[in-house]
PLY file of the C-alpha trace (Angstrom):
ply
format ascii 1.0
element vertex 212
property float x
property float y
property float z
element edge 211
property int vertex1
property int vertex2
end_header
0.01 0.00 -0.01
2.85 2.44 0.85
4.48 1.64 -2.49
1.24 2.45 -4.29
0.88 5.75 -2.44
4.50 6.64 -3.23
4.02 5.83 -6.89
0.84 7.91 -6.96
2.61 10.84 -5.34
5.48 10.73 -7.82
3.04 10.52 -10.70
1.04 13.53 -9.40
4.27 15.53 -8.85
5.31 14.84 -12.42
1.97 16.03 -13.76
2.00 19.20 -11.66
5.56 20.04 -12.73
4.66 19.65 -16.39
1.51 21.73 -16.05
3.35 24.56 -14.33
6.07 24.59 -16.95
3.55 25.01 -19.78
1.33 27.52 -17.98
4.36 29.68 -17.30
4.96 29.89 -21.05
8.15 27.83 -21.14
6.98 25.83 -24.08
5.12 26.26 -27.35
3.13 23.87 -29.42
6.06 23.61 -31.77
8.11 21.94 -29.07
5.80 18.92 -29.14
4.69 16.55 -31.88
1.28 17.71 -33.14
-1.84 15.77 -32.29
-4.05 16.08 -35.33
-7.47 14.75 -36.21
-7.84 11.45 -37.96
-9.35 7.98 -37.54
-10.71 7.28 -34.10
-8.15 5.49 -31.92
-8.73 2.01 -30.64
-10.75 2.23 -27.43
-8.38 1.95 -24.48
-11.03 0.90 -21.99
-13.80 -0.97 -23.80
-15.75 -1.47 -20.60
-16.93 1.29 -18.30
-15.24 1.31 -14.90
-17.15 2.38 -11.82
-15.73 5.34 -9.95
-16.26 7.29 -6.73
-19.38 9.44 -7.05
-21.16 7.08 -9.45
-24.72 6.14 -8.60
-25.18 2.37 -8.91
-28.43 0.41 -8.84
-28.04 -3.02 -7.27
-30.85 -5.38 -8.34
-31.07 -8.78 -6.60
-33.41 -11.08 -8.48
-36.35 -12.29 -6.36
-35.00 -10.37 -3.35
-36.32 -6.79 -3.66
-35.52 -6.12 0.00
-31.84 -6.60 -0.86
-31.94 -4.38 -3.94
-30.83 -0.77 -3.52
-29.54 2.38 -5.20
-26.30 3.66 -3.68
-23.53 6.17 -4.44
-19.96 4.98 -4.55
-18.19 6.60 -1.59
-14.99 8.65 -1.94
-13.08 5.56 -0.70
-14.42 3.62 -3.68
-16.69 1.31 -1.68
-20.45 0.76 -1.37
-22.74 -0.52 1.35
-25.99 -2.35 0.63
-28.45 -4.32 2.80
-26.54 -7.11 4.56
-23.27 -6.17 2.79
-20.85 -3.54 4.02
-17.78 -1.94 2.47
-17.68 -3.70 -0.89
-14.93 -2.30 -3.16
-16.56 -0.93 -6.32
-14.25 1.69 -7.86
-12.20 0.46 -10.80
-14.47 -2.52 -11.53
-16.86 -3.01 -14.43
-20.57 -3.24 -13.48
-20.39 -6.97 -14.33
-17.40 -7.54 -12.06
-19.11 -5.73 -9.23
-22.25 -7.81 -9.75
-20.23 -11.06 -9.45
-18.58 -9.77 -6.26
-21.96 -8.88 -4.82
-23.23 -12.38 -5.66
-20.32 -13.90 -3.77
-20.95 -11.68 -0.74
-24.68 -12.37 -0.71
-24.25 -16.13 -1.11
-23.62 -16.24 2.67
-27.24 -15.16 3.21
-29.07 -16.08 -0.05
-28.99 -19.31 -2.02
-27.66 -18.77 -5.55
-28.18 -14.97 -5.69
-28.39 -13.29 -9.09
-27.27 -9.66 -9.10
-27.41 -7.02 -11.80
-25.57 -3.73 -11.46
-26.61 -0.63 -13.44
-24.70 2.67 -13.35
-26.31 6.10 -13.34
-24.77 9.58 -13.04
-21.48 8.55 -14.64
-18.25 9.89 -13.10
-15.75 7.05 -13.47
-12.44 6.58 -11.68
-10.02 9.48 -11.58
-7.55 7.62 -13.75
-10.07 7.63 -16.61
-11.19 11.26 -16.28
-9.93 13.99 -18.61
-8.68 17.17 -16.89
-8.80 20.59 -18.54
-6.58 23.19 -16.84
-5.30 26.68 -17.55
-7.20 29.32 -19.55
-10.51 27.46 -19.95
-13.66 29.30 -18.99
-14.53 26.48 -16.58
-11.49 24.27 -15.85
-12.61 20.89 -14.63
-12.31 17.11 -14.74
-14.66 15.34 -17.17
-15.71 11.72 -17.47
-14.36 10.16 -20.61
-16.91 9.22 -23.30
-16.41 7.01 -26.29
-15.11 8.88 -29.39
-14.50 12.06 -27.37
-12.61 14.80 -29.24
-10.83 18.06 -28.53
-13.88 20.03 -29.64
-16.05 18.11 -27.16
-13.67 19.20 -24.35
-13.72 22.85 -25.42
-17.52 22.88 -25.47
-17.76 21.13 -22.09
-15.58 23.76 -20.36
-17.44 26.68 -21.88
-14.69 27.68 -24.34
-11.51 29.60 -23.64
-10.86 32.81 -21.78
-9.86 36.01 -23.54
-6.32 35.51 -22.33
-5.92 32.00 -23.76
-3.44 31.08 -26.47
-5.36 28.18 -27.93
-2.77 27.23 -30.55
-0.10 26.75 -27.86
-2.29 24.27 -26.00
-1.12 20.71 -25.43
-2.35 17.32 -24.30
-0.36 15.34 -21.74
-0.89 11.59 -22.14
0.42 8.50 -20.36
1.67 6.09 -23.03
3.36 2.80 -22.18
4.13 4.05 -18.66
5.67 7.35 -19.83
4.20 10.82 -19.99
4.17 12.37 -23.47
3.07 15.82 -24.57
1.38 16.70 -27.88
0.57 20.10 -29.33
-3.02 20.90 -30.26
-4.49 23.87 -32.16
-7.66 25.00 -30.46
-7.76 28.45 -32.12
-7.49 26.89 -35.55
-10.25 24.44 -34.68
-12.72 26.84 -33.08
-12.04 30.12 -34.91
-10.63 28.82 -38.13
-12.99 25.86 -38.61
-10.00 23.64 -39.32
-11.47 20.21 -38.67
-8.06 18.56 -39.06
-7.21 20.04 -35.66
-10.07 18.17 -33.96
-7.97 15.36 -32.42
-9.43 12.48 -30.49
-8.67 12.31 -26.78
-8.18 9.28 -24.55
-9.02 8.38 -20.95
-6.64 10.10 -18.50
-5.56 12.87 -20.92
-4.76 16.34 -19.52
-5.51 19.36 -21.73
-3.34 22.34 -20.81
-4.39 25.74 -22.18
-1.66 28.40 -21.57
-2.03 32.14 -21.27
-1.08 34.29 -24.25
2.22 36.11 -23.97
0.68 39.31 -25.41
0 1
1 2
2 3
3 4
4 5
5 6
6 7
7 8
8 9
9 10
10 11
11 12
12 13
13 14
14 15
15 16
16 17
17 18
18 19
19 20
20 21
21 22
22 23
23 24
24 25
25 26
26 27
27 28
28 29
29 30
30 31
31 32
32 33
33 34
34 35
35 36
36 37
37 38
38 39
39 40
40 41
41 42
42 43
43 44
44 45
45 46
46 47
47 48
48 49
49 50
50 51
51 52
52 53
53 54
54 55
55 56
56 57
57 58
58 59
59 60
60 61
61 62
62 63
63 64
64 65
65 66
66 67
67 68
68 69
69 70
70 71
71 72
72 73
73 74
74 75
75 76
76 77
77 78
78 79
79 80
80 81
81 82
82 83
83 84
84 85
85 86
86 87
87 88
88 89
89 90
90 91
91 92
92 93
93 94
94 95
95 96
96 97
97 98
98 99
99 100
100 101
101 102
102 103
103 104
104 105
105 106
106 107
107 108
108 109
109 110
110 111
111 112
112 113
113 114
114 115
115 116
116 117
117 118
118 119
119 120
120 121
121 122
122 123
123 124
124 125
125 126
126 127
127 128
128 129
129 130
130 131
131 132
132 133
133 134
134 135
135 136
136 137
137 138
138 139
139 140
140 141
141 142
142 143
143 144
144 145
145 146
146 147
147 148
148 149
149 150
150 151
151 152
152 153
153 154
154 155
155 156
156 157
157 158
158 159
159 160
160 161
161 162
162 163
163 164
164 165
165 166
166 167
167 168
168 169
169 170
170 171
171 172
172 173
173 174
174 175
175 176
176 177
177 178
178 179
179 180
180 181
181 182
182 183
183 184
184 185
185 186
186 187
187 188
188 189
189 190
190 191
191 192
192 193
193 194
194 195
195 196
196 197
197 198
198 199
199 200
200 201
201 202
202 203
203 204
204 205
205 206
206 207
207 208
208 209
209 210
210 211
C-alpha cells in the first residue's frame, strides 16, 4: 500500500511540474509533436469502470428487499443491505455484480445480481482534466469517441487571455508521460477540422495564457 501511495505521489508531482512549466509559457506547441485529427483510436477501456461518485443500482433477483440504489463513496466502496464496504471503484458493473453475488451467497442461495450505473463519473484515472485558460477548468468523465472540440464545449470555451494554438495534451503512453501540441484556435475560430484530435481516458488538456 505504501508503495502504491509513493508511486501515486510521484506521478502527481510529475503532472503538476509539467503543467506549471507549460502555464508559465516555457513551451510552445512547436516543441511537441502535433496531435491532429484522424481515424478514431482504438478504445483503451472498452468497458466502463465504476468510480467514486457514481450512482449504482443493485438489483437482486427475487429479493427486492436486498436491492438498492447507492452512491460509490470517496473511498471507492459501497454498502448495501446485509453487505458492508464492498470495493466498487475500478471494476466493471459486471465484475461488481459477481462480487456482490459472492458476498450475498452467505445469506441467499444462488443470488443473481445485476448492477446498473447512473450519473457517470468514473475513476479518476479515466477522467480527462482541462486546466489553464479554460472558462470552466474541470475534470470530465471520458466518453467514447471524445474529441478536442467536445472538451472545449464542455468547459465553456476559452478565456480572452488564452493562447489556444499553444495548448497541449499530456498523455500517459506505455508508462511514460508524453506531450502533444493541439491547435484550439485553428479548430474553433478557423474551422480547421483537421485540428479536432481524439482524446483518450486520462488525458490532460493544458491551455496556456497568451504572452501578449
